N, C-alpha and C positions, 0 to 999 in steps of 0.2 A: 504494500500500500505506499502511496506517494504522500508525503505530509503537505499539506497546504494552509498558508496563513489566511487563507479566505474564511477558514472554520477554526478560529483560535480556540483551544480548550482551556487555556490559561493566560488571563490578562492582568498583569500588575503594574499599578498607577501610584508612583510617588511612595512606594511603601518604605516605612521606617520603623525601626525598633531601637529603644534605649532601655538601658538598665541602669537607673540612678544617673550617675555621671558618664556612663560609659555607652557609646553608640556602637551597636552590634552591625548595623547596615543603615543606610541613609538614602532617602529619595530613589529608590530603586524602580525602574520602570522598564518593563519588556513584555512580550507575549509569547506564546509558544503554540504552533500549530497542530492540529489533531494528527496523530501518527508520527510526530517528529521525535527524533533523539536530540536532547538539548542538553549540551554539556554546561556545567556551572562550576567555574574554576577560580582558583584563588589560592593564596598563602594561608598558613594557619592563622585564625583569628579574624580572617576577612569577613565573616558573616555568613558563610555558605550553609553550614548547618542550621544556624537560626532562621535563615530565610526559609529552608525546608520546613522546618519545625512550624514556622508562622503559617505557610500555604497549607500545611497538612492538619491546621486547626490546633496544634498541641501547645502553641503559645499565642497570645494577642499581640498584634502590631500596635506600636504606639499610635502611627498615624498612616494615612494613605488607604488605599483600597486595592481591592483584588477580586477577580471572578475566577472561581476554581470549579472546572467541569460544568460550567453553566450557571453556578450560584455565587451571590455576593458572599465575600469572606466575611462573615459575622457569626456572633454566638448563636443567633436564631437558626442558622444554616449549617452549624457545625455537625450535628448527627448525619444529616443528609449528605454533606460534603464527605465525611468519612467513610460513607457507604459505596461512594463513586471512586475513591482513591485507595491507594496503598502506599506504605512507606516502609522500606528496609534500612534499618541503620547498619552501621558498621559491624556491629555484633548483633545477629539475627533475633538474640532472644528467645532460644528454644530451651525446652526442659530435657536435660541430658539423661534422665533417668527413663524417659519415655521413648517409645520406637518413633520412626519417622510418622507413621500414619497415626498414631496416638497424639503426637503434637499437632497434626492437622486437624483430627476430630475436635481436639480442645479449641482451637481457633473457630472452627466451623460452628461449634456450640456457643462460645463466647459472643459471636457475631450475630446469632441466631439466622444463620444462613440455611435456606431450605435445599434439598437434593444434596446433602452434604457427601455422601458416598461417591456420587459422579462428579462432584466438584474436586474431590480429592483424587479420584482418578485421573481426571483431565490435567490437574496441576502437576501430578508426578510424571505424567507422560509428557508434559511440557519441558520438564526440567531433566528428562532422561533418568528417573530414579524409580521407576516402577520394580525393578528388581532389587532395590534396597528399602522397600516399604516397611519391612519388619525389623530392620536394625536399629539398636539403640543409638540415639544421637549422640552420646558421649563418645561411641566408639568410631564415630566418622571422622574424617580428616576436615581440615578447616574448609577446603575447597567444596567437599560435599554437604558440609553445613551451610554454607552460603547456598548452595543450589536448594537445600530445604527451606531456608529463609525466603528463597525466590518463590518456592512453590506456596509458601504461606500467602505471600502478596498477591498470588493469583487466584486465591480461593473465591474472591467477591468479584471477579471479572473487572477490574478497575478500568477506569477510563483514562486515568493518569498513575503511572507507576514512580514514585520518588525513591531512587537508590543513592544513599548517602556512602560514599566509597565501599562500592560493591567488591572491588578486587582487593582492598587493602590487605596486606600480609599474605596474600596468595602466590604461590610459585607460577611460573610462566604458562604451565599446561592448566593448571586450574583456571587462571585469569582468562585464558583462551577459551575455556569452556563457558564462563559467565559472559565473555563478549558474544559467542555463538547464540547463547540465549538471549541476549539483549536484541541481536539482529532478528532472530525468529519472532520475538514478540514485536518489534517494529513492523514486520511483514503482516502481522495479524492486525495491525491498526491500534496497538497500544501505544500512547503517547508516553515517552520515557523522559524523565528528568533527573539527571545524576550528576553528583559531584564527584570529583576525581583529583588526585594529584598527578597520575599517570597521564602525560600531555599526549603521548603516541597514542594510546588508547582513545583519548578524546578526540584526536584528529582523525582515527581510523573509524569511529563509530558515529559521530556526531554530525548532523545534518547543520546545525548552528551551535556556537558555543558563545557564553558571556563570561567576561573576566571580572570578577568583584573584588574589590579591596576595601571593604567599607561602602564605598560608591561603586557604581557599575562603571567599569573604565572602557569597555567596549563590548560590542555584540555584532556577530555576524557569522558567516561561513568561514572555516579556516582560510580558504584561498582569498577571500575577500580582504581578510585582515593582513595577510601577509602583503598584499598589493597596496593596502594603505599605508603601511608602516615602513615598507622597505622598497628602494629602487629597484627595478629590474636589472638583471646583470647576467654577464657571460663570465666563465672561468676558463682561462686558456693555459694549458700544460703544455711545456715544450721539454724536449729532451735536455737541452742547454739553454742558459739565459740568453735573451737576444741582445744582440750588440748595441742596438740602439731602439728600445722598445717606443720611445716617444716618436720616432720617424714611421714606426709601423702602424700604431694606433690612432695618432692624432689626425683628426680630419677625416676619419672614415664616416660614411653615411650611418646614422643611428647610434654613433659611439658618443656619449656625452663626456665620458672622463675615464681613466684607467689608473691603476696602481698595482705596484708589485705586491705579490702575497707573501707574507713572511715564511711560509710553508713551501713556497716555491710556485711558479707560475704567475700569472696575472689575472687581476678582477677588473672588470670593465663594466661601467653604467652605461646602460644602453635604454633607449626609448622604445625599442621593439625588437626583442631577439631574432625574431624571423626576417626582419630587414638587415640587422646588424651581423648576424652570425656569418653569411655567405661572404659580406665584405672582409670580414676579419680572416676567414679562412684564405680569401684570394690574397690579401696582404702577406699573411704569413708565408703563404707558398713563394710570393714574389721575393721575400726576403730570405728565401731559401733555409727556412727554419724547419727542424725537425719536430713536427707537430704530434703530441701524444693524444691530446683530446681538447675539443671545444665544446662547451655544454653550457646550459642555462644554469645560474646559481639558484638554489632552491633554499628558502628560509622555511624553517618548521613552525608548528605551532608553539613549540617551545621558544623559540626565538621570539615570536610576538609577545608571549607571556612575560618572558625576562625583560623584554623592553619596557613594558608598561609598567612592571613592578619595581623595576629598577628607578623609572622616572618618579615613582611615588616615594622611594628610599631617598632620592636626591632632593626631592621638594622638601621633605621633611627635616632634611639636615640643613636647610638654608636658614 
């Protein structure tokens, strides 16, 4: 299912939460489309978990407003909102002495959900745990417990699934399993809002990301954020340093500037890689350079994150 912003399932408008003299998050505004995987990133203490708890009706915002699964975020709608969403914290909150099925039966009863057996069956199938249904939860690895926690969140067929650091502490294999589950849930039309410190997983999974550092620093698709913050460029690697790189690169169509890379090679700022790259190759060949590679430089979501967070650190030091 393709996410669409024409049908937002979560709308946040100038939301703020303060605790006495401390501001957890301030003036946060964004919306999330139905069926979207939305990443919420930021350093420790940035307000991510507090935002999730606010949108999940666990704590009350100080000011601002929001609409969650079609309902205004207020005390009167809290019970109905909780029926339409699910939240999984970093620790999934399972009972270690109970089996996987017994844990899920407990939560089915706690939320008075009808057709409990069928819901449990579907949830276990969704997280590939049918064959571990009778295992005692304390005997499971952390990765499997996370999958049980995900199964619990699916019992009420949520419109929005809030995942707070779902892969924290997992090894790469277990984390990949959670990634596959998130992708499968998106394909089923579930909107997923998740916080993470793993920027590579956010880049791989998310339709859009927001970077929060008490205030919302930026929001958009990872590719859009890279283009907003960084100039487009080419990386040129030659077998030996050029005798006169200025003569080779200066004045070429599409090339705005160049510099030597401390690790070897050259970095060129360009207006359009598709225009500049052929001209650069021709100039290198004309200069009889031994060219190893010419490629577009790629900034990651981590580069975007660090750029914005470092800006905040520098601003606070002034």
